[in-house]
C-alpha positions as CSV (number, residue, x, y, z in Angstrom):
1,M,12.1,7.1,29.1
2,N,11.6,10.7,27.9
3,P,10.0,10.7,24.4
4,D,12.7,13.1,23.3
5,Q,15.4,10.6,24.1
6,V,15.4,8.0,21.4
7,P,18.1,5.3,21.7
8,V,20.8,5.3,19.0
9,G,19.9,3.0,16.1
10,T,16.1,3.4,16.4
11,E,13.7,5.6,14.7
12,R,10.8,7.4,16.3
13,R,7.6,6.0,14.8
14,R,5.2,8.8,13.6
15,E,1.7,8.4,15.0
16,C,-0.8,9.1,12.3
17,Y,-4.6,9.5,12.2
18,L,-6.4,8.0,9.2
19,L,-9.7,9.5,8.0
20,K,-11.7,7.7,5.3
21,E,-15.1,8.4,3.9
22,T,-16.9,6.6,1.1
23,I,-19.2,8.8,-1.0
24,P,-21.6,7.9,-3.8
25,A,-20.0,9.2,-7.0
26,P,-21.7,7.9,-10.2
27,T,-19.8,10.6,-12.2
28,A,-16.3,12.2,-12.0
29,S,-17.8,15.6,-11.2
30,L,-19.9,14.2,-8.3
31,A,-16.8,12.4,-7.0
32,L,-14.9,15.7,-7.0
33,E,-17.8,17.5,-5.4
34,G,-18.2,14.8,-2.8
35,A,-14.6,15.0,-1.8
36,I,-14.7,18.8,-1.5
37,F,-17.9,18.8,0.6
38,C,-17.4,15.6,2.7
39,E,-17.3,16.0,6.5
40,K,-13.8,14.5,6.6
41,T,-12.5,17.4,4.5
42,F,-14.0,19.9,6.9
43,A,-12.5,18.0,9.9
44,V,-9.0,18.0,8.2
45,A,-9.2,21.7,7.7
46,A,-10.0,22.2,11.4
47,A,-7.1,19.8,12.4
48,I,-4.7,21.7,10.2
49,T,-5.8,24.9,11.8
50,C,-4.9,23.3,15.2
51,G,-1.4,22.5,14.0
52,A,-1.8,19.0,12.4
53,S,-0.4,18.3,9.0
54,I,-1.2,15.8,6.2
55,V,1.7,13.4,5.9
56,K,3.5,13.4,2.5
57,G,1.3,11.6,0.0
58,G,-1.4,11.4,2.7
59,Y,-4.4,12.4,0.5
60,A,-6.1,10.4,-2.2
61,R,-9.4,10.0,-3.9
62,V,-9.7,6.3,-4.8
63,T,-12.3,4.4,-6.9
64,D,-12.3,0.7,-7.2
65,L,-12.6,-0.3,-10.9
66,A,-15.1,-2.9,-9.8
67,D,-17.3,-0.2,-8.2
68,L,-17.1,3.1,-10.1
69,E,-20.3,4.3,-8.3
70,H,-18.4,5.1,-5.1
71,T,-15.2,7.0,-4.3
72,Q,-13.3,6.9,-1.1
73,V,-11.6,10.0,0.2
74,V,-8.6,9.2,2.4
75,Y,-6.5,11.6,4.5
76,N,-3.5,10.6,6.7
77,L,-2.7,13.2,9.3
78,E,0.2,13.3,11.7
79,S,-1.3,13.0,15.1
80,L,-0.8,15.8,17.6
81,P,-0.1,14.7,21.2
82,S,-2.5,17.4,22.5
83,I,-4.4,20.4,21.4
84,E,-5.1,23.2,23.8
85,F,-7.8,25.8,23.3
86,A,-7.2,29.0,25.2
87,A,-10.2,30.6,26.8
88,T,-11.1,34.0,25.4
89,P,-13.1,36.6,27.3
90,A,-16.7,36.8,26.3
91,E,-17.5,39.8,24.1
92,T,-20.5,41.1,22.2
93,I,-19.9,42.5,18.7
94,D,-22.1,43.4,15.7
95,T,-22.2,41.7,12.3
96,A,-20.0,44.5,10.7
97,E,-17.3,43.9,13.3
98,L,-17.5,40.2,12.9
99,V,-17.1,40.5,9.1
100,S,-14.3,43.0,9.5
101,R,-12.3,40.8,11.8
102,V,-12.8,37.6,9.7
103,M,-11.5,39.4,6.6
104,D,-8.6,41.1,8.5
105,S,-5.6,38.6,8.3
106,Y,-3.4,40.9,10.5
107,W,-6.1,41.0,13.2
108,C,-6.4,37.2,13.1
109,R,-2.6,36.7,13.3
110,S,-2.5,39.1,16.2
111,N,-5.4,37.3,18.0
112,P,-4.7,33.6,17.2
113,D,-6.7,32.2,20.2
114,H,-9.9,34.1,19.3
115,P,-12.7,32.1,17.8
116,I,-13.0,34.5,14.9
117,A,-9.3,33.9,14.1
118,F,-9.9,30.2,14.3
119,M,-12.8,30.5,11.8
120,H,-10.6,32.7,9.5
121,F,-7.7,30.2,9.4
122,C,-10.0,27.2,9.2
123,L,-11.7,28.6,6.1
124,R,-8.4,29.5,4.5
125,N,-7.1,25.9,5.2
126,Y,-10.3,24.5,3.7
127,A,-9.8,26.7,0.6
128,Q,-6.3,25.3,0.2
129,L,-7.6,21.7,0.6
130,V,-10.2,22.4,-2.1
131,R,-7.4,23.5,-4.5
132,A,-5.3,20.4,-3.6
133,I,-8.3,18.1,-4.1
134,K,-9.0,19.7,-7.5
135,S,-5.3,19.3,-8.6
136,H,-5.0,15.6,-7.6
137,G,-6.2,13.1,-10.0
138,L,-8.7,10.4,-9.1
139,L,-6.9,7.0,-8.5
140,I,-8.4,3.9,-9.8
141,M,-7.7,0.8,-7.7
142,I,-7.4,-2.4,-9.8
143,R,-7.4,-5.8,-8.1
144,K,-5.9,-9.0,-9.3
145,G,-6.2,-11.7,-6.8
146,R,-4.8,-10.3,-3.6
147,R,-2.7,-7.7,-5.4
148,R,-3.8,-4.1,-5.9
149,C,-2.4,-1.4,-8.0
150,Y,-3.4,2.2,-8.6
151,V,-3.5,4.2,-11.9
152,V,-4.6,7.8,-12.4
153,A,-7.9,8.3,-14.1
154,G,-7.3,10.4,-17.2
155,G,-3.6,10.1,-16.5
156,D,-0.7,9.2,-18.9
157,E,-1.9,6.1,-20.7
158,E,1.6,4.7,-21.2
159,A,2.4,5.2,-17.5
160,N,-0.8,3.4,-16.6
161,R,0.1,0.5,-19.0
162,R,3.6,0.2,-17.4
163,I,2.0,0.1,-13.9
164,L,-0.4,-2.6,-14.9
165,A,2.4,-4.6,-16.7
166,A,4.6,-4.4,-13.6
167,N,1.7,-5.8,-11.6
168,K,1.5,-8.9,-13.9
169,F,-1.6,-8.0,-15.9
170,T,-1.6,-9.7,-19.4
171,P,-1.7,-7.5,-22.5
172,D,-5.4,-8.4,-23.0
173,E,-6.2,-7.5,-19.4
174,I,-4.3,-4.2,-19.8
175,E,-6.2,-3.3,-22.9
176,T,-9.5,-4.0,-21.3
177,I,-8.6,-2.0,-18.2
178,I,-7.3,1.0,-20.2
179,T,-10.5,1.2,-22.2
180,T,-12.6,0.9,-19.0
181,I,-10.8,3.6,-17.0
182,P,-13.0,6.8,-16.9
C-alpha cells in the first residue's frame, strides 16, 4: 500500500524519535546550563535544521523529587523518512569570506545546500532552542506507588496542590511535597 493512501477510518501513526539525557544538576542553574549545553540539544538543533520538528509538548526538563541531583532533558522529534545532503563543489575561501557568509542570512537562504548555510541555520536553531529551554519551567516528577505526576518547580503553588490532590496525595503529603519543591 502506498503510504499516502490511508484506509478510511484509520489514522496515520506519527513516527517519533525520542532523545533523553540525564545530567548532574545539583542546583537549578546547573540544571538549566546542563540542558543548554548537552549534546542532545546540539543534535536537536541539527535535526531541526534538516527539517525535523519537535512534536507539540515534546520538550521537558524533568527532575525526580527523590533525586534532585540529576535532571533529565527529553526531546521528542517527528522522524523524517530520509534526509538528503546535496554535494557542494569544493572551494577555498578566507576567514573574512567565511564570517561574511555565516552572517549573511540572504546568502544562506540563497545557498541552502552549502555547508556554511547549514552552520548558519543550525546556530540559529540552537539559539531558538536555548530561548525555549530558558522559558520552560523545570518539571518535578513525584511518584506514589506506580503513579507519577509532574508539577512545575517555582510554578503556581495552588495549581501544584490541585495536581497533587488529583493524584490522590493526602493533605500532609501535599504540604511536605510543596515545601520540598525547589
